[in-house]
C-alpha positions, 0 to 999 in steps of 0.5 A, a space after each residue: 500500499 504505497 502513495 495513494 493507498 495502493 497495493 504493494 505490487 501487482 500480483 502480490 500475495 500481499 494485494 489479497 490482504 485487508 488494509 488491518 491484515 497488511 498493517 498487522 502483518 508489518 507490526 508482527 514482523 517488525 515485533 518478531 525482528 525486535 524479538 530476535 536482536 534484544 534476545 542476545 542485548 536484554 538477555 546478555 545485560 542481564 549477566 554482563 557484568 558478572 561474565 565480565 567479572 568471571 573473566 577478570 578473575 580468571 584473567 585480571 589483565 585481559 578486561 577491567 573488574 567493571 568493564 561490564 558497567 562501563 561497557 554499557 555507559 559507553 554503549 548509551 554514550 554512543 546512543 546519545 550522540 547519535 540520537 542527535 542524527 539519527 532522524 536525518 539519517 531516516 530520512 536519508 535512507 527509509 525505515 526498513 534500511 535504518 532498522 537493518 543496520 541497526 541489527 547489524 550493529 546489535 550483531 557485532 557485539 556478542 561475536 566479540 565474546 568469543 575471543 574477549 578483548 577490551 578494545 573490540 568489547 568497548 568498540 562493539 559496545 559504542 557501535 551497540 549504542 549506534 545500534 539502539 539509536 538507529 533502531 528506535 529511530 526506525 522503529 518509530 517511524 516503521 510504526 507510524 507509517 504502519 498505523 492509523 490514529 486509532 491503531 497506534 496504542 494497539 500496534 505499539 502494545 501488539 510490537 512491544 508485547 512480541 518483542 518482549 517475548 525475548 526475554 522468554 527466549 532468552 530465559 530458555 537460551 540461558 536455563 539450557 545452556 546453564 543445565 549443559 555446563 553446570 557439572 562442573 559450576 554446580 560442583 564448585 558452588 557446592 564446594 564454596 558453599 560448604 567451605 562457607 559453612 564450615 570456615 570459622 576464621 574471619 579472615 577467611 570468611 571475609 572471601 567472597 564466592 559468587 556465582 562464576 561463568 566458565 568460558 565454555 558457558 560464556 561461548 555457547 551463551 554468546 554465539 546463540 545469541 549472535 545466530 539469533 540476531 542474525 536472523 532479525 538481520 533477515 527479518 528486517 531485511 524481508 519486512 515489507 515497506 509499503 506504507 498503509 492507507 491513513 496512516 499517521 506519517 507517511 514514510 516518503 519524505 524528502 527532507 536535506 540532512 541540514 533541514 533534518 537537523 534544523 527539525 531536531 534542534 525545534 524539537 529539542 526547544 519544543 515546550 512539549 518535549 521540555 516537560 516530558 524531560 522527567 518521563 524519559 529520564 525514567 524510563 532510562 534510569 529504571 532501564 539501567 536497573 532492571 536491565 543489568 543493576 538488579 540481576 547483578 546482585 543476584 549473581 554477586 550475592 554469594 549466599 545465592 552462588 548455589 541457584 544457579 538458575 537465577 538468571 534464566 529465572 529473572 529473564 522469564 519473569 520480566 519476559 512473561 510480565 512484558 507480554 502480560 502488560 502489553 496484551 493488556 494494554 492493547 485490550 483496554 485501548 480498544 475499549 477505554 479511550 487514551 487508556 495507553 496516556 495517562 492510566 497505564 503511566 500511573 500503573 506504570 509508576 506504581 509498578 515500578 515502586 512496587 519493584 524497587 520496595 521488593 528489591 530493597 527488602 531482598 537485596 544486600 545493600 553493596 551487591 551492586 558494587 562487588 561480590 558480597 556475603 551481607 545479608 539484605 535488610 529483611 530477607 534472602 530472596 528465593 527463586 519464587 520472590 525472584 520471579 515475582 520482582 522480575 514480573 513486576 519490573 517487566 510490567 513497569 518497563 512495559 507500561 513506562 515504554 509504550 506510554 513514551 512511543 505512544 506520546 512522542 507519536 500524537 504530541 508533535 504531528 508534523 516531527 514525530 521522527 524528532 520527538 522518538 529521537 528526544 526521548 530516546 536521547 533524554 532516556 539514554 543520558 539517564 541510562 548512561 550516567 547511572 551506569 557510569 556511576 552505578 560502581 559506587 552507589 549501593 542498592 539503596 541509591 536505586 531504591 529511593 531515587 527511582 519512586 522519587 523520579 516517578 512522583 516527578 515524571 507523573 505530575 510533569 506527565 499529567 500536565 502534558 496529556 492535559 495540553 495533548 488533549 486540549 489541541 489533538 482534535 483541533 491539529 488542522 487549524 493550528 497546524 495552518 497557524 503554525 506552518 503559515 505564520 509568515 502570511 498576513 496577520 488578516 489571513 490568519 484572522 479569517 481563518 481562525 474567525 470561522 473556526 471551532 477554535 475560536 468559538 472555543 477561546 471565545 464563546 462571546 464572539 457574537 458580538 457585532 461589527 463594532 468597535 469591540 468586535 475590531 479589539 477582539 480581531 486585534 488581540 486574535 492576531 497578537 494570540 496568532 503571533 505569541 503560539 507561533 513563536 512556541 514552534 509546537 
């Protein structure tokens, strides 16, 4: 369904599909591609710091002990920089091409663990960040060119739910490989636990016997992650590129690179984006916490060393939580107007606070920083409790990410690509900052700071939501004013005089052609100048 609603190609099997079926095909393929590339990306993030620490313990000169955190910080730093130009790159190519190139960047990262080298590790981490920026810009562009205003909330949730199944796939991969490599690892864990329980000398007890990954386990895990990511490369290469009828924004854009940079600058200046900064930052900080920092505490806690399947259990719980919440948002969005906006935001913030509360009660304070034998505040986590925490974390993340995608799609109708990039820019700043300082922060910084950020983000989002609802049904008139502010004030005045916007703003506008009416017209002219200066 290319320009003018034409079908993709004459005689193609796609021509026999209904518009909604074609739309769903595109969204499902987008979600499946997301599943493939994120299976390795998210699953390896759960164990990355622990894997790097295990390599460092065997060969200290090969890589820094905290390179897991610093590598992810490098990734998101590259993400921040690339976000500034990714919309212009999208204009120069297409959403499909952007997605394919991004997926290739993702595939480069796990290949480096076949033979770990510190220089390639940080290079591929930066390349991974470039892939992130290109992927989410391409993802947003593909979603808006294959969704209508009525289906955007449902499509975002469907795509996100399918893509988030990567956690479930990743859990299966981690569990299976752990099972086949658990002979030596399980025996080692048993021996170390016996040593800890039997030794009474304080200088010996201070040693930590955390869960460690063998070389064989690392090779198998990252080889499988690379292979699945390659399937994602093929999926994005085969996706339909034709737009649907009445899509939110056509993919047929002709914008020069310099003009794209200018649009990006104007998007950063927009009050709509500025007021949403806490929401975007919350998504970034929360992402760093649930993706890497909390899973690291599970392997750094020496009391849990014998629970070798905890990373798989955690990944499974997050995947199920993401999928359940994605389906719930999709179901409710069809029946409750704007459910994907304020209600989803509040649900996500509540679940995030609950997630932090459960973690602070069951995690040793210094577990995010290094292996420890400290006891948690109340009690040690069990397998069931870790699964429950992961389930809540996945549900909260799905809410926050769905809200971000929806608000960016409708808040700036003429600059949606830039809106997506601005959101990811601030999100990645939050994630990058947390990863750089994470080796110095204990668990309380996260579990207290994130709920406070939830409150601030909810307040700001509520204000933004009111503004969005106020204007979204008046976009034709509003966009006319915005794009034609260089015309004479007389033309602007005449348009607003005959529009519903004038009646809404001035309910007593039943005045005759008198001096009072002329005064009202003069105010309208000033109002049009004032509003156009905001570059909405």
